[in-house]
N, C-alpha and C positions, 0 to 999 in steps of 0.2 A: 871257475866263474863261467857262467853262460853269457852269451852275448844278449844284451838287453832287447834287441830288435826281434830275437827269436822267441824268448819266453817271458820277457820283461822282469827277470829276476837276477839278483846276485846272492852268492854266498857271503853273508855280511861279516863285518868285523863288530863283534858284541863285547860290551863291558859287562862284567859281572862283579858282584861285591867280593872283595877279597876274603881269603880265609880268615875266620875269626869273627866276622860280623854276624850278629844275631839276626838270621834270615826271617824269623817270624816277625820281628820288628821291621826288617828292611822292606818287605813286600806288602803293598796295600792294594786294595781293590780298585777298579776302574773308576775314574773321576766322575763319571756320569751316573753312578749308582747312589741310591739312598738319598736322592736330591730333597726328598720331603721328610727325611728323618735325620736332622742335624745330630741327634743323640748318638747315631752310629759313629759319625766322624769325630765327636767328642771322645767316644770310648777309644777310638783308633788313636787319636792324639795323646790321650792319657797313657795308652800301652806303649807308645813309641818314646814319649818324652823327648829327650835331646840325643838319643841314639841315632846313629846313621840309618836313614830310612828314605824310601821313595816318597814318604808322606811329605817330606820337605822339598821335593823336586817337582811336585804336581799341584794343580789347583782343583780341589773338590768342587764340582758345579754347584753344590749347595752354598758356596761363597760368591758365586758370580752375582754381579750387581750390588754386592754389600759395601758398606763403607771401608771395610778393610781390604777390598780386593786389590787395590793398586799397591799397597804395602806387600802383600802376600806374593804379588808377581815379582816385585823386586827382591824379596827374600829367596824366591825359588831361583832367580838367575845367580844370586850370590852364592847359594848353596850348591849349585852345579859346579861353579868354578872352585869353591872350597874343597868339594870332594874330590875333584881332579887333582888339585894342588897337593892334597893330603895323601894321594895315592890309595884311595878307597877302592879303586877299581882294578881288576885283572882282565886282560884282553883275551877273548877267544875268537879266532877266525874260522868261520864255517857254519854249517847247518846245525841247529840244535834240535833234537827230539823232545817234545815237551809232552809230559803226562799229567793230566789235570783230573783229580778225583773230588767228587762232592756229592752228597745226597744219594749216595749209592750207585753213581754212575762215573765212568772213567772215559775220557776222550783223549786223543792224540793229535798233536799238531807239529809242524816244523816252523822254525824261525828263519825267514827269508827277508831280503830287501827288495822291495818292489820298485820298479822304474816308473816314476810319476809322468814321464811322457807318454806312458801307455794307459794312463787313467783319465777318464772322463765322467764326471758325475751328472752331466746333463741329461735330461730326459731324451731318449731317442739315440743315445750314443752308441757308437760301434766299435769302441775301444777294446783293447784286451782285457782291460780291468774296468769294471762298471759298478755303479751303484745299484743297489737293489731296492732302495727306498728312496723317496724324494728328499733332496737336500735343502735344508732350511738356511738360506743364505746369511740371514742375520745372525746365526749361531757361529759363523766363521770369524768375524772381527775380533771377538774376545780372545779366541784361541790364537789368532795371529799375533796378538800382543804378548802372548806368552812365548810362542815358538820363535818369533822373529829375532829376539834377543837371547835365545837359549843356546847353550853349548852342547846339550844333550837332548835326544828324544828318548822317552820311555813309552813304549806302545802298549795300549790296551786294545789294538785293533786286531779283530778276526776276520780273516778272508777265507771264503769257501772255494773249493774246487769240486767239480762233479766227476768223480772217479769211481763208477760202479765196480770196475774190475779191480780196484784197490791196488794200483800199480805205483803210487807215488810214496805214500807215508807208510802204509802197512808193511812193506819189506823191511823198513827200519825197525818197526815194532817187533818183527819176527825175530830180529837179531839184538833186541834190546839188551838182553843179559851180557852181551860181549861188548856193549858201548861203555864209554867212560862216564861216569857219574859226575856232572858238573854241580848239581845241587839236588837235595832231597829232604823235604821238611814239611811240617804241619803249618797251614796258614792261620792267621789271627782270626779271633772272633768266630770260631766255629765254621770256617769256610772250606774245610777239607785239607786236601794234600797237593803238593805240586812237586814235580821232579823234572830234571832236565838231563839230557845225554848228549855228549859230543859226538858227532858223526865225522870221525877223523879218516876213515878209509876212503881214498879217492874213488874207489870203484862204486862205493855206495853213493857218494855225492853225484857221481856221473849218472848213476841210475835214476836218481831223483830228477834231475835236470832233463834227461832223455825222456822220462815218463811225462814230465810236463810239456815237453815239446810235442809228444804224440797227441796230448789232449788239446793242444793248440793248433794242431794240422788243419788247415782250412777244409781239405777234402773229408778227412774223418769227422771233422766237427758238423759239417753240413749234413752228412749221412746220419749222425748220431741224433740230430734233432729234426730230421725231415725238412731241412732248408735248402733253397736254391743253391746250386753250385756257385762258389765264389763269395758266399756270405762271410762277413768277417767274423772271426772266432772270438768268443768271450771264454777266457781261461779262468779268470778270478771274478768272483761276485762278492761284494761287501757283505759281511755278516755284521760284526759290531764295529764301532768306531768310524763309521763313514765321514763324520764331520772332522775328526782328527786327520784323516787322509786328505779330505778336501782343503784343510788348513795347510798341510804340507804342500799340496799342489799349488795353492795360492801363493805361498812364499816362494816356491821354485820358479814360478812364473815372473815374479819380481826380480830375483836375482840371475835369472837365466841369461839375459843379455851380456852380462860381465863375467859369468862364471865359466869354468872349464867344463867340458863335457861330462868328465868324471867327478865332479863336485859332489860331496856326500849328500848335499841338500837336494839332489836329483832323485834320490832314493828315500823310502821310508821302510822302517823295520816293522814287520807285522808277523803274526802267527797264522799259518796256512792250515785249514782243517778240511777234511773230506766230508762233504755233506751226507755221506753215507755211513759215517762212524756211528755206531750204535750208541754211543755215549753222547751224542750231539742231540739234544732235544729242542725243538721249537716250541716256544711259549708266546702266547700273545702278550702285547703291551696294552695295558688298560689305561683308562683316563680318569683323572679326578680334576673336578672344577672347584676353585675356591672363591668365595665371595659371590655366590649366585644371587642374582637381583630379581630374576623373573621366574615365573612358573615354567617349568620345563615342558610340560605336556602340551600347552597351546603353542609354544614357540617351534616345537617339533612339527605339530600339525600344520602350522602356518608355512613352515619352510618346505614341507613336502605337498602342500596344497591338499590337506585332508586325505593323503594317501597313507598316513601312518596310523597305528593304534597300539595300545599297551594293554598288557594283561598283568594284573597284580599277582604276586607270589607270596606265600606264607613265609618262606624261608629262603636264605642265600643258596642253600643246596638246591631247591627247586628251580631257582633262577638259572643256576648254573647248567642244570641238567636240561632245561628247555633250550638254552642257548647253544650248548654243545651238541644237541641232538638235531638242531634245525637242518632240514634239508629242502632242496627245491628253490624256486625263484625268489622267494622273500628273504630279506636280510633280518637278522634278529641280533639284539645286543642287550645285555642286562642293565638295569638302572637301579642304583643304590642311593637312598636319601634318608634323612631323619624320619620320614614317614614309613619306610619299609623297603621293600623290593618290587621290582617289576620287570617284564620283558617287553622292549619296544620292537614292534615289527614294521618293516617298510616294504610293502609290494612294489614291484616295478622299480627296483632300486637303480640309482644313477651310476653306480660303480659296480666293478666286478667282485668286490670283496666287502663284507660288512664294515671293516675299518675304513674303507674310503667313503662309504655312505655315511657313517657317523662323522668322520672328520670334516666333510663338507659342510655338515650342519654346524658343527662346533666353530668352524672357522668363521661362517657367516654370523653366528650368534655372539661370538666373541667380538667381532667388529661392531656390533650393534650394541655392545655394552651389557650383555647378558650375564657376564661374570667377570670377575677380576683376573683370575689367573688359571692356567691349565698346567697339570703335571702329568707325566707319563711314568706309570708305576708298573711293577712286576709283581704277580701273585694276586690270587683272589683275596687272601686275608688282608693284604694292605689296601686293596680296592674298597673292601666292605668297611675297614677300620675308618678310613678317611671319608668315605662317602656317607656314613651314617652321621657324621657330625653336622651339627646345624649350620647352614649356609653353605654346605658342600654338596656335591653331586659325584657319584662314581659310576663309571661306565665299564662293564665286563664284556670282553670280546672274545670270540672264538679263536683258536689257533689256526694257522694254514699248514697244509701238508708240505714238508720240506722237499719231498720227491718232485714236487711241482715248480719249485722255486726258479731253476735255471730256465726252463722252457718258457715260463711266464715272463721273466725278465727279458729274454731274447726276443720274444715275439711281441709282447705289449709295452716293454720298457720298465722304468722303475716303479715300484708299488708305492701306495700312499705311505707318507713318513710315519714312522714308528709302528709298522705293521707287526713285526715279529721280533721275538728276543730269543737268543740262543741259550736256553736254559734259565733258571731263576737266578736272582740277585747274587746269591752266595756261590753260584757257579761260574761268575764272570771272571774274566781274565784279571790276574793281579800284576801289577808292575814288578818286574824282576830284573829283565835285560835293559840295558842301556845302549845307546850308539852316538858316537859324535856326529854332529851335523854342522860344526863350523866350517 
């Protein structure tokens, strides 16, 4: 185990489903996926039935705010205790090498426990672990209600490291044939494959922790990013699941005054991925508005004081091509409605990124009652499908370059919320491992 003040990590005690459990039914996708597609979760529920499954241990966000939310939360807490009492878990202590394959791509990560004392999601933070996007504070309380009385955590959190020399994770990938297989199976509903390998060799573990320590070395960190000497290092940048980690942080702050320094609630289980992994793709997160009450064009022009304009497009393909090829100072984003497709342009934009420019408008328009609800979706097809429906609007956004992420966050602070996604929906992390947090 490394010292938390050095690299902010522990080699965790992980709970895995015991031998004999159907892993295809056990593992389900991150709770924040398919939030506008309840039919996906209905299919998952039908596939799982009453079998042991993480479906019974998490709350899909599609159910947040529904009449059955409170009942579901209570059922989650009971299921956690029932699974523990029934001996459905087997413990593994140490680092797990994770191999995730989907849509023709394969990425690798390692399971670690991060020290929440080293995490700060506020804009301008200088902590070892930082948010990459704005944290929506109102999204934390519903998650606190689940975690505060939970016996277990099941992470869908993906955390990034900037390791261009591939010193942390890739040495484990090189010896993967020699590692012990912990799980290896196809995921439900066409979401690819998941495998996990135990890193039992103490020398391999030491190598991982030493390499993380070098990435966090203040002198090397400053030189790597061209920063002044003494600049506080950022070792970990949030990828997916920032609000889940923020929830864990909030609960730790509540219990910390009466808790021991090594209380399991001080740590959160995550998967760490190298941003330079070829299997890791940055996808934009698009927007869909529901219950639109006003004409979009005049509202946009009013917000930007006549500095915006729109160009109609014959097809979605043309719209996407124009947005993705946009260069220069103007920001561009696609607009999908029941009337067709267009690209909106904003000269002299107020943000560094198109997503920030659009989000500033949507925040203001929503407060004025321009629409009922906003959802954040993955994929052009979903954006078009929902945006074309009467009363809706879809907004297509360009992707950001992943190579620029660390430097941007270090210098400029957290990006606008819901700026990027690591892969498409079916590539997201599935709940597999658990950890005691009582």
